[in-house]
Structure formats: C-alpha cells, structure tokens
C-alpha angles and dihedrals in degrees: 000000000000095000092063098052116122112256101177129081123233098256091051091050090051093051092048090051093051093048089047092054090059096045101044097071095047096111089053092052102036099031123244101309123139093255095053092046091049088053092051089050092052089047088053092053092047092050090052090050093047095048099041099033089224121123114187093199088055089049091053093053096038096243124152123179095181117109112256 
C-alpha cells in the first residue's frame, strides 16, 4: 500500500527519536499542566514518526526525504 511507505531518511528518524525522548517525560518533570501535556503529545507523534518512518505531514505535501 502506497500510504504506508517510508518517507523519512535515517538521520531524520534518529533526530526525531532523540527529541521525542526529551519531550515524553515532560508531565512527570513539570507536573500536569497543559504545556507539559502538549509536549508529551508532540513527543508521542515524533516517536511514532521515528519508529515507523512515516510522516503524515510529508505525505500531505508529497515530500519524501528517503534516497531513491
């Protein structure tokens, strides 16, 4: 299925994973305020992107950073 093809290169996936590691524990560090929860949600989206290699925003704009 074309929708589930990887559209991120490896370096980008690694950077997203590292950023997600710092954002996910935000509610534990900064208590349960809306900003910390939104950081954790962004971290969850980034961890999904890093592990799957699929970015929905890239898909909407037709961007692909993988080597052809």
